[in-house]
N, CA, C, O and the ligand as a Tripos MOL2 file, in Angstrom:
@<TRIPOS>MOLECULE
protein
  241   239    61     0     0
PROTEIN
NO_CHARGES

@<TRIPOS>ATOM
      1 N        -110.1110  -38.0310   85.3950 N.3       1 MET1
      2 CA       -110.1910  -39.0890   84.3800 C.3       1 MET1
      3 C        -111.5810  -39.7310   84.4400 C.2       1 MET1
      4 O        -111.9730  -40.2670   85.4760 O.2       1 MET1
      5 N        -112.2960  -39.6800   83.3720 N.am      2 ASP2
      6 CA       -113.5870  -40.3560   83.3900 C.3       2 ASP2
      7 C        -113.4380  -41.7890   82.8680 C.2       2 ASP2
      8 O        -112.5130  -42.1120   82.1230 O.2       2 ASP2
      9 N        -114.3540  -42.6020   83.2740 N.am      3 ALA3
     10 CA       -114.2420  -44.0280   82.9760 C.3       3 ALA3
     11 C        -115.2690  -44.4510   81.9380 C.2       3 ALA3
     12 O        -115.9600  -45.4580   82.0970 O.2       3 ALA3
     13 N        -115.3530  -43.6800   80.8990 N.am      4 LYS4
     14 CA       -116.2510  -44.0830   79.8160 C.3       4 LYS4
     15 C        -115.5990  -45.2090   79.0170 C.2       4 LYS4
     16 O        -114.4250  -45.5390   79.1890 O.2       4 LYS4
     17 N        -116.3960  -45.7660   78.1590 N.am      5 GLU5
     18 CA       -115.8440  -46.8570   77.3690 C.3       5 GLU5
     19 C        -114.6960  -46.3560   76.4980 C.2       5 GLU5
     20 O        -114.7640  -45.2600   75.9410 O.2       5 GLU5
     21 N        -113.6900  -47.1260   76.3870 N.am      6 PRO6
     22 CA       -112.5200  -46.6940   75.6230 C.3       6 PRO6
     23 C        -112.8540  -46.4530   74.1570 C.2       6 PRO6
     24 O        -113.6270  -47.1900   73.5440 O.2       6 PRO6
     25 N        -112.2640  -45.4230   73.6240 N.am      7 LYS7
     26 CA       -112.5380  -45.0930   72.2260 C.3       7 LYS7
     27 C        -111.7780  -46.0080   71.2820 C.2       7 LYS7
     28 O        -112.2210  -46.3020   70.1720 O.2       7 LYS7
     29 N        -110.6590  -46.4340   71.7410 N.am      8 SER8
     30 CA       -109.8840  -47.3250   70.9030 C.3       8 SER8
     31 C        -109.5650  -48.5940   71.6670 C.2       8 SER8
     32 O        -109.0990  -48.5660   72.8060 O.2       8 SER8
     33 N        -109.8190  -49.6570   71.0330 N.am      9 LYS9
     34 CA       -109.5350  -50.9480   71.6390 C.3       9 LYS9
     35 C        -109.1410  -51.8950   70.5220 C.2       9 LYS9
     36 O        -109.8030  -52.0000   69.4890 O.2       9 LYS9
     37 N        -108.0570  -52.5660   70.7670 N.am     10 PHE10
     38 CA       -107.5900  -53.4950   69.7510 C.3      10 PHE10
     39 C        -107.7400  -54.9200   70.2640 C.2      10 PHE10
     40 O        -107.5340  -55.1950   71.4460 O.2      10 PHE10
     41 N        -108.0880  -55.7850   69.3910 N.am     11 ILE11
     42 CA       -108.2140  -57.1800   69.7810 C.3      11 ILE11
     43 C        -107.3400  -58.0520   68.8960 C.2      11 ILE11
     44 O        -107.2060  -57.8390   67.6910 O.2      11 ILE11
     45 N        -106.7680  -59.0200   69.5360 N.am     12 LYS12
     46 CA       -105.9380  -59.9580   68.7820 C.3      12 LYS12
     47 C        -106.7790  -61.1870   68.4630 C.2      12 LYS12
     48 O        -107.3370  -61.8300   69.3530 O.2      12 LYS12
     49 N        -106.8530  -61.4920   67.1950 N.am     13 LEU13
     50 CA       -107.6810  -62.6040   66.7360 C.3      13 LEU13
     51 C        -106.8250  -63.6960   66.1200 C.2      13 LEU13
     52 O        -105.7220  -63.4540   65.6300 O.2      13 LEU13
     53 N        -107.3620  -64.8900   66.1590 N.am     14 ARG14
     54 CA       -106.7000  -65.9790   65.4360 C.3      14 ARG14
     55 C        -107.6510  -66.4730   64.3690 C.2      14 ARG14
     56 O        -108.7990  -66.8240   64.6390 O.2      14 ARG14
     57 N        -107.1600  -66.4900   63.1870 N.am     15 CYS15
     58 CA       -107.9620  -66.9820   62.0770 C.3      15 CYS15
     59 C        -108.2750  -68.4620   62.2830 C.2      15 CYS15
     60 O        -107.3690  -69.2660   62.5040 O.2      15 CYS15
     61 N        -109.5670  -68.8250   62.2100 N.am     16 PRO16
     62 CA       -109.9380  -70.2260   62.4200 C.3      16 PRO16
     63 C        -109.5320  -71.1270   61.2690 C.2      16 PRO16
     64 O        -109.5390  -72.3530   61.3850 O.2      16 PRO16
     65 N        -109.1850  -70.5080   60.1740 N.am     17 LYS17
     66 CA       -108.8580  -71.3040   58.9830 C.3      17 LYS17
     67 C        -107.3650  -71.5990   58.8760 C.2      17 LYS17
     68 O        -106.9560  -72.7410   58.6670 O.2      17 LYS17
     69 N        -106.5490  -70.5350   59.0250 N.am     18 CYS18
     70 CA       -105.1140  -70.7290   58.7890 C.3      18 CYS18
     71 C        -104.2720  -70.4610   60.0290 C.2      18 CYS18
     72 O        -103.0460  -70.5620   59.9760 O.2      18 CYS18
     73 N        -104.9200  -70.1160   61.1570 N.am     19 LYS19
     74 CA       -104.2490  -69.9100   62.4430 C.3      19 LYS19
     75 C        -103.3790  -68.6610   62.4960 C.2      19 LYS19
     76 O        -102.5990  -68.4830   63.4320 O.2      19 LYS19
     77 N        -103.5090  -67.8130   61.5100 N.am     20 ASN20
     78 CA       -102.7790  -66.5600   61.5290 C.3      20 ASN20
     79 C        -103.2850  -65.6740   62.6690 C.2      20 ASN20
     80 O        -104.4920  -65.5430   62.8690 O.2      20 ASN20
     81 N        -102.3740  -65.0780   63.3990 N.am     21 GLU21
     82 CA       -102.7710  -64.1550   64.4550 C.3      21 GLU21
     83 C        -102.6910  -62.7300   63.9310 C.2      21 GLU21
     84 O        -101.7200  -62.3410   63.2810 O.2      21 GLU21
     85 N        -103.7330  -61.9610   64.2290 N.am     22 GLN22
     86 CA       -103.8370  -60.6340   63.6490 C.3      22 GLN22
     87 C        -104.4640  -59.6860   64.6530 C.2      22 GLN22
     88 O        -105.4250  -60.0490   65.3300 O.2      22 GLN22
     89 N        -103.9350  -58.4840   64.7570 N.am     23 ILE23
     90 CA       -104.5030  -57.4850   65.6640 C.3      23 ILE23
     91 C        -105.3820  -56.5490   64.8470 C.2      23 ILE23
     92 O        -104.9480  -55.9770   63.8470 O.2      23 ILE23
     93 N        -106.6310  -56.4030   65.2960 N.am     24 VAL24
     94 CA       -107.5700  -55.5540   64.5710 C.3      24 VAL24
     95 C        -108.1640  -54.5140   65.5100 C.2      24 VAL24
     96 O        -108.1860  -54.6930   66.7280 O.2      24 VAL24
     97 N        -108.6390  -53.4370   64.9280 N.am     25 PHE25
     98 CA       -109.2810  -52.3760   65.6870 C.3      25 PHE25
     99 C        -110.6760  -52.8290   66.0970 C.2      25 PHE25
    100 O        -111.4430  -53.3300   65.2750 O.2      25 PHE25
    101 N        -110.9960  -52.6470   67.3740 N.am     26 GLY26
    102 CA       -112.2510  -53.1760   67.9180 C.3      26 GLY26
    103 C        -113.4980  -52.5020   67.3980 C.2      26 GLY26
    104 O        -114.5810  -53.0830   67.4740 O.2      26 GLY26
    105 N        -113.3850  -51.3110   66.8790 N.am     27 LYS27
    106 CA       -114.5660  -50.6290   66.3600 C.3      27 LYS27
    107 C        -114.4250  -50.3130   64.8830 C.2      27 LYS27
    108 O        -114.7740  -49.2300   64.4150 O.2      27 LYS27
    109 N        -113.9210  -51.2600   64.1930 N.am     28 SER28
    110 CA       -113.7350  -51.0930   62.7650 C.3      28 SER28
    111 C        -115.0760  -50.9020   62.0590 C.2      28 SER28
    112 O        -116.0560  -51.5720   62.3800 O.2      28 SER28
    113 N        -115.1090  -49.9980   61.1100 N.am     29 ALA29
    114 CA       -116.3430  -49.7320   60.3730 C.3      29 ALA29
    115 C        -116.4410  -50.5870   59.1260 C.2      29 ALA29
    116 O        -117.4240  -50.5210   58.3890 O.2      29 ALA29
    117 N        -115.4430  -51.3680   58.9020 N.am     30 SER30
    118 CA       -115.4690  -52.2060   57.7150 C.3      30 SER30
    119 C        -115.1120  -53.6440   58.0900 C.2      30 SER30
    120 O        -114.6450  -53.9310   59.1920 O.2      30 SER30
    121 N        -115.3410  -54.4980   57.1650 N.am     31 THR31
    122 CA       -115.0650  -55.9070   57.4000 C.3      31 THR31
    123 C        -113.5640  -56.1460   57.5020 C.2      31 THR31
    124 O        -112.7730  -55.6180   56.7210 O.2      31 THR31
    125 N        -113.2030  -56.9510   58.4780 N.am     32 VAL32
    126 CA       -111.7910  -57.2920   58.6510 C.3      32 VAL32
    127 C        -111.5640  -58.6970   58.1210 C.2      32 VAL32
    128 O        -112.2620  -59.6460   58.4780 O.2      32 VAL32
    129 N        -110.5780  -58.7930   57.2710 N.am     33 ARG33
    130 CA       -110.2830  -60.1100   56.7100 C.3      33 ARG33
    131 C        -108.8730  -60.5500   57.0820 C.2      33 ARG33
    132 O        -107.9830  -59.7300   57.3050 O.2      33 ARG33
    133 N        -108.6990  -61.8410   57.1420 N.am     34 CYS34
    134 CA       -107.3850  -62.3990   57.4120 C.3      34 CYS34
    135 C        -106.4290  -61.9770   56.3030 C.2      34 CYS34
    136 O        -106.7450  -62.0700   55.1170 O.2      34 CYS34
    137 N        -105.2560  -61.5150   56.7150 N.am     35 LEU35
    138 CA       -104.2800  -61.0470   55.7380 C.3      35 LEU35
    139 C        -103.6450  -62.2000   54.9740 C.2      35 LEU35
    140 O        -103.0770  -62.0120   53.8990 O.2      35 LEU35
    141 N        -103.7470  -63.3710   55.5340 N.am     36 VAL36
    142 CA       -103.1090  -64.5290   54.9110 C.3      36 VAL36
    143 C        -104.0520  -65.2460   53.9430 C.2      36 VAL36
    144 O        -103.7150  -65.4630   52.7800 O.2      36 VAL36
    145 N        -105.2330  -65.6080   54.4390 N.am     37 CYS37
    146 CA       -106.1210  -66.4230   53.6110 C.3      37 CYS37
    147 C        -107.3820  -65.6900   53.1520 C.2      37 CYS37
    148 O        -108.1190  -66.1910   52.3030 O.2      37 CYS37
    149 N        -107.6270  -64.5090   53.7110 N.am     38 GLY38
    150 CA       -108.7640  -63.7190   53.2470 C.3      38 GLY38
    151 C        -110.0830  -64.0370   53.9100 C.2      38 GLY38
    152 O        -111.1120  -63.4800   53.5290 O.2      38 GLY38
    153 N        -110.0810  -64.9150   54.8900 N.am     39 LYS39
    154 CA       -111.3220  -65.2430   55.5840 C.3      39 LYS39
    155 C        -111.8030  -64.0510   56.4020 C.2      39 LYS39
    156 O        -111.0030  -63.3160   56.9810 O.2      39 LYS39
    157 N        -113.1130  -63.8730   56.4430 N.am     40 GLU40
    158 CA       -113.6720  -62.7660   57.2160 C.3      40 GLU40
    159 C        -113.5430  -63.0560   58.7080 C.2      40 GLU40
    160 O        -114.0450  -64.0660   59.2000 O.2      40 GLU40
    161 N        -112.8650  -62.1600   59.4180 N.am     41 LEU41
    162 CA       -112.6380  -62.3560   60.8560 C.3      41 LEU41
    163 C        -113.6000  -61.5440   61.6980 C.2      41 LEU41
    164 O        -113.9770  -61.9690   62.7900 O.2      41 LEU41
    165 N        -114.0010  -60.3860   61.2100 N.am     42 ALA42
    166 CA       -114.9120  -59.5280   61.9550 C.3      42 ALA42
    167 C        -115.6240  -58.5880   60.9990 C.2      42 ALA42
    168 O        -115.1080  -58.2440   59.9360 O.2      42 ALA42
    169 N        -116.8160  -58.1800   61.3990 N.am     43 GLY43
    170 CA       -117.5720  -57.2520   60.5700 C.3      43 GLY43
    171 C        -118.3930  -56.3360   61.4440 C.2      43 GLY43
    172 O        -118.7070  -56.6960   62.5780 O.2      43 GLY43
    173 N        -118.7490  -55.1710   60.9580 N.am     44 PRO44
    174 CA       -119.4890  -54.1900   61.7400 C.3      44 PRO44
    175 C        -120.9520  -54.5850   61.9340 C.2      44 PRO44
    176 O        -121.6130  -55.0540   61.0080 O.2      44 PRO44
    177 N        -121.4360  -54.3870   63.1480 N.am     45 THR45
    178 CA       -122.8400  -54.6420   63.4400 C.3      45 THR45
    179 C        -123.3300  -53.5650   64.3950 C.2      45 THR45
    180 O        -123.0230  -53.6090   65.5860 O.2      45 THR45
    181 N        -124.0790  -52.6120   63.8950 N.am     46 GLY46
    182 CA       -124.6440  -51.5670   64.7380 C.3      46 GLY46
    183 C        -123.6060  -50.7660   65.5000 C.2      46 GLY46
    184 O        -123.8030  -50.4530   66.6740 O.2      46 GLY46
    185 N        -122.5110  -50.4320   64.8520 N.am     47 GLY47
    186 CA       -121.4920  -49.6130   65.4850 C.3      47 GLY47
    187 C        -120.4510  -50.3990   66.2470 C.2      47 GLY47
    188 O        -119.4060  -49.8670   66.6220 O.2      47 GLY47
    189 N        -120.7370  -51.6550   66.4710 N.am     48 LYS48
    190 CA       -119.7420  -52.5090   67.1230 C.3      48 LYS48
    191 C        -119.2090  -53.5070   66.1210 C.2      48 LYS48
    192 O        -119.7590  -53.7020   65.0370 O.2      48 LYS48
    193 N        -118.1350  -54.1200   66.5170 N.am     49 THR49
    194 CA       -117.5660  -55.1270   65.6340 C.3      49 THR49
    195 C        -117.9700  -56.5170   66.0970 C.2      49 THR49
    196 O        -117.7580  -56.8950   67.2490 O.2      49 THR49
    197 N        -118.5400  -57.2490   65.1980 N.am     50 ARG50
    198 CA       -118.8980  -58.6200   65.5130 C.3      50 ARG50
    199 C        -117.7330  -59.5190   65.1110 C.2      50 ARG50
    200 O        -117.3550  -59.6030   63.9430 O.2      50 ARG50
    201 N        -117.1920  -60.1720   66.0980 N.am     51 VAL51
    202 CA       -116.0080  -60.9920   65.8520 C.3      51 VAL51
    203 C        -116.4020  -62.4110   65.4840 C.2      51 VAL51
    204 O        -117.1950  -63.0590   66.1660 O.2      51 VAL51
    205 N        -115.8320  -62.8660   64.4000 N.am     52 LYS52
    206 CA       -116.1550  -64.2080   63.9360 C.3      52 LYS52
    207 C        -114.9560  -65.1440   64.0520 C.2      52 LYS52
    208 O        -114.9520  -66.2540   63.5210 O.2      52 LYS52
    209 N        -113.9690  -64.6740   64.7430 N.am     53 ALA53
    210 CA       -112.7850  -65.5010   64.9400 C.3      53 ALA53
    211 C        -112.5140  -65.5980   66.4390 C.2      53 ALA53
    212 O        -113.2000  -64.9650   67.2410 O.2      53 ALA53
    213 N        -111.5400  -66.3700   66.8020 N.am     54 ARG54
    214 CA       -111.2300  -66.5610   68.2090 C.3      54 ARG54
    215 C        -110.4370  -65.3640   68.7330 C.2      54 ARG54
    216 O        -109.4230  -64.9770   68.1520 O.2      54 ARG54
    217 N        -110.9130  -64.7810   69.8450 N.am     55 VAL55
    218 CA       -110.2120  -63.6600   70.4370 C.3      55 VAL55
    219 C        -109.1500  -64.1900   71.3950 C.2      55 VAL55
    220 O        -109.4540  -64.8980   72.3560 O.2      55 VAL55
    221 N        -107.9150  -63.8370   71.1170 N.am     56 LEU56
    222 CA       -106.8110  -64.3060   71.9510 C.3      56 LEU56
    223 C        -106.5340  -63.3250   73.0770 C.2      56 LEU56
    224 O        -106.1600  -63.7170   74.1830 O.2      56 LEU56
    225 N        -106.7230  -62.0510   72.7830 N.am     57 GLU57
    226 CA       -106.3210  -61.0270   73.7380 C.3      57 GLU57
    227 C        -107.0200  -59.7230   73.4070 C.2      57 GLU57
    228 O        -107.2690  -59.4260   72.2390 O.2      57 GLU57
    229 N        -107.3400  -58.9410   74.4330 N.am     58 VAL58
    230 CA       -107.8890  -57.5960   74.2210 C.3      58 VAL58
    231 C        -106.8610  -56.5950   74.7010 C.2      58 VAL58
    232 O        -106.4320  -56.6280   75.8550 O.2      58 VAL58
    233 N        -106.4760  -55.7200   73.8220 N.am     59 LEU59
    234 CA       -105.4500  -54.7240   74.1260 C.3      59 LEU59
    235 C        -106.1040  -53.3720   74.2680 C.2      59 LEU59
    236 O        -106.7930  -52.9170   73.3550 O.2      59 LEU59
    237 N        -105.9020  -52.7260   75.3910 N.am     60 GLU60
    238 CA       -106.5460  -51.4260   75.5920 C.3      60 GLU60
    239 C        -105.5250  -50.3170   75.6360 C.2      60 GLU60
    240 O        -105.8860  -49.1520   75.7990 O.2      60 GLU60
    241 ZN       -106.5220  -66.9510   57.6850 Zn       61 ZN61
@<TRIPOS>BOND
     1     1     2 1
     2     2     3 1
     3     3     4 2
     4     3     5 am
     5     5     6 1
     6     6     7 1
     7     7     8 2
     8     7     9 am
     9     9    10 1
    10    10    11 1
    11    11    12 2
    12    11    13 am
    13    13    14 1
    14    14    15 1
    15    15    16 2
    16    15    17 am
    17    17    18 1
    18    18    19 1
    19    19    20 2
    20    19    21 am
    21    21    22 1
    22    22    23 1
    23    23    24 2
    24    23    25 am
    25    25    26 1
    26    26    27 1
    27    27    28 2
    28    27    29 am
    29    29    30 1
    30    30    31 1
    31    31    32 2
    32    31    33 am
    33    33    34 1
    34    34    35 1
    35    35    36 2
    36    35    37 am
    37    37    38 1
    38    38    39 1
    39    39    40 2
    40    39    41 am
    41    41    42 1
    42    42    43 1
    43    43    44 2
    44    43    45 am
    45    45    46 1
    46    46    47 1
    47    47    48 2
    48    47    49 am
    49    49    50 1
    50    50    51 1
    51    51    52 2
    52    51    53 am
    53    53    54 1
    54    54    55 1
    55    55    56 2
    56    55    57 am
    57    57    58 1
    58    58    59 1
    59    59    60 2
    60    59    61 am
    61    61    62 1
    62    62    63 1
    63    63    64 2
    64    63    65 am
    65    65    66 1
    66    66    67 1
    67    67    68 2
    68    67    69 am
    69    69    70 1
    70    70    71 1
    71    71    72 2
    72    71    73 am
    73    73    74 1
    74    74    75 1
    75    75    76 2
    76    75    77 am
    77    77    78 1
    78    78    79 1
    79    79    80 2
    80    79    81 am
    81    81    82 1
    82    82    83 1
    83    83    84 2
    84    83    85 am
    85    85    86 1
    86    86    87 1
    87    87    88 2
    88    87    89 am
    89    89    90 1
    90    90    91 1
    91    91    92 2
    92    91    93 am
    93    93    94 1
    94    94    95 1
    95    95    96 2
    96    95    97 am
    97    97    98 1
    98    98    99 1
    99    99   100 2
   100    99   101 am
   101   101   102 1
   102   102   103 1
   103   103   104 2
   104   103   105 am
   105   105   106 1
   106   106   107 1
   107   107   108 2
   108   107   109 am
   109   109   110 1
   110   110   111 1
   111   111   112 2
   112   111   113 am
   113   113   114 1
   114   114   115 1
   115   115   116 2
   116   115   117 am
   117   117   118 1
   118   118   119 1
   119   119   120 2
   120   119   121 am
   121   121   122 1
   122   122   123 1
   123   123   124 2
   124   123   125 am
   125   125   126 1
   126   126   127 1
   127   127   128 2
   128   127   129 am
   129   129   130 1
   130   130   131 1
   131   131   132 2
   132   131   133 am
   133   133   134 1
   134   134   135 1
   135   135   136 2
   136   135   137 am
   137   137   138 1
   138   138   139 1
   139   139   140 2
   140   139   141 am
   141   141   142 1
   142   142   143 1
   143   143   144 2
   144   143   145 am
   145   145   146 1
   146   146   147 1
   147   147   148 2
   148   147   149 am
   149   149   150 1
   150   150   151 1
   151   151   152 2
   152   151   153 am
   153   153   154 1
   154   154   155 1
   155   155   156 2
   156   155   157 am
   157   157   158 1
   158   158   159 1
   159   159   160 2
   160   159   161 am
   161   161   162 1
   162   162   163 1
   163   163   164 2
   164   163   165 am
   165   165   166 1
   166   166   167 1
   167   167   168 2
   168   167   169 am
   169   169   170 1
   170   170   171 1
   171   171   172 2
   172   171   173 am
   173   173   174 1
   174   174   175 1
   175   175   176 2
   176   175   177 am
   177   177   178 1
   178   178   179 1
   179   179   180 2
   180   179   181 am
   181   181   182 1
   182   182   183 1
   183   183   184 2
   184   183   185 am
   185   185   186 1
   186   186   187 1
   187   187   188 2
   188   187   189 am
   189   189   190 1
   190   190   191 1
   191   191   192 2
   192   191   193 am
   193   193   194 1
   194   194   195 1
   195   195   196 2
   196   195   197 am
   197   197   198 1
   198   198   199 1
   199   199   200 2
   200   199   201 am
   201   201   202 1
   202   202   203 1
   203   203   204 2
   204   203   205 am
   205   205   206 1
   206   206   207 1
   207   207   208 2
   208   207   209 am
   209   209   210 1
   210   210   211 1
   211   211   212 2
   212   211   213 am
   213   213   214 1
   214   214   215 1
   215   215   216 2
   216   215   217 am
   217   217   218 1
   218   218   219 1
   219   219   220 2
   220   219   221 am
   221   221   222 1
   222   222   223 1
   223   223   224 2
   224   223   225 am
   225   225   226 1
   226   226   227 1
   227   227   228 2
   228   227   229 am
   229   229   230 1
   230   230   231 1
   231   231   232 2
   232   231   233 am
   233   233   234 1
   234   234   235 1
   235   235   236 2
   236   235   237 am
   237   237   238 1
   238   238   239 1
   239   239   240 2
@<TRIPOS>SUBSTRUCTURE
     1 MET1         2 RESIDUE 1 A MET
     2 ASP2         6 RESIDUE 1 A ASP
     3 ALA3        10 RESIDUE 1 A ALA
     4 LYS4        14 RESIDUE 1 A LYS
     5 GLU5        18 RESIDUE 1 A GLU
     6 PRO6        22 RESIDUE 1 A PRO
     7 LYS7        26 RESIDUE 1 A LYS
     8 SER8        30 RESIDUE 1 A SER
     9 LYS9        34 RESIDUE 1 A LYS
    10 PHE10       38 RESIDUE 1 A PHE
    11 ILE11       42 RESIDUE 1 A ILE
    12 LYS12       46 RESIDUE 1 A LYS
    13 LEU13       50 RESIDUE 1 A LEU
    14 ARG14       54 RESIDUE 1 A ARG
    15 CYS15       58 RESIDUE 1 A CYS
    16 PRO16       62 RESIDUE 1 A PRO
    17 LYS17       66 RESIDUE 1 A LYS
    18 CYS18       70 RESIDUE 1 A CYS
    19 LYS19       74 RESIDUE 1 A LYS
    20 ASN20       78 RESIDUE 1 A ASN
    21 GLU21       82 RESIDUE 1 A GLU
    22 GLN22       86 RESIDUE 1 A GLN
    23 ILE23       90 RESIDUE 1 A ILE
    24 VAL24       94 RESIDUE 1 A VAL
    25 PHE25       98 RESIDUE 1 A PHE
    26 GLY26      102 RESIDUE 1 A GLY
    27 LYS27      106 RESIDUE 1 A LYS
    28 SER28      110 RESIDUE 1 A SER
    29 ALA29      114 RESIDUE 1 A ALA
    30 SER30      118 RESIDUE 1 A SER
    31 THR31      122 RESIDUE 1 A THR
    32 VAL32      126 RESIDUE 1 A VAL
    33 ARG33      130 RESIDUE 1 A ARG
    34 CYS34      134 RESIDUE 1 A CYS
    35 LEU35      138 RESIDUE 1 A LEU
    36 VAL36      142 RESIDUE 1 A VAL
    37 CYS37      146 RESIDUE 1 A CYS
    38 GLY38      150 RESIDUE 1 A GLY
    39 LYS39      154 RESIDUE 1 A LYS
    40 GLU40      158 RESIDUE 1 A GLU
    41 LEU41      162 RESIDUE 1 A LEU
    42 ALA42      166 RESIDUE 1 A ALA
    43 GLY43      170 RESIDUE 1 A GLY
    44 PRO44      174 RESIDUE 1 A PRO
    45 THR45      178 RESIDUE 1 A THR
    46 GLY46      182 RESIDUE 1 A GLY
    47 GLY47      186 RESIDUE 1 A GLY
    48 LYS48      190 RESIDUE 1 A LYS
    49 THR49      194 RESIDUE 1 A THR
    50 ARG50      198 RESIDUE 1 A ARG
    51 VAL51      202 RESIDUE 1 A VAL
    52 LYS52      206 RESIDUE 1 A LYS
    53 ALA53      210 RESIDUE 1 A ALA
    54 ARG54      214 RESIDUE 1 A ARG
    55 VAL55      218 RESIDUE 1 A VAL
    56 LEU56      222 RESIDUE 1 A LEU
    57 GLU57      226 RESIDUE 1 A GLU
    58 VAL58      230 RESIDUE 1 A VAL
    59 LEU59      234 RESIDUE 1 A LEU
    60 GLU60      238 RESIDUE 1 A GLU
    61 ZN61       241 GROUP 0 **** ****
């Protein structure tokens, strides 16, 4: 088993606007928006996801 960075990682975010909790893919290639209010929670930056909401949990 090699210990490279995980290919899939999910993060649980809380929307700062409406407090909705949402699980998103950590390496999403597109902008992630809150399913409830539509606020942008995360967006791609150089292959990584830049999170703009509060991270509650990282799920591997
Ligand atoms: Zn929201």
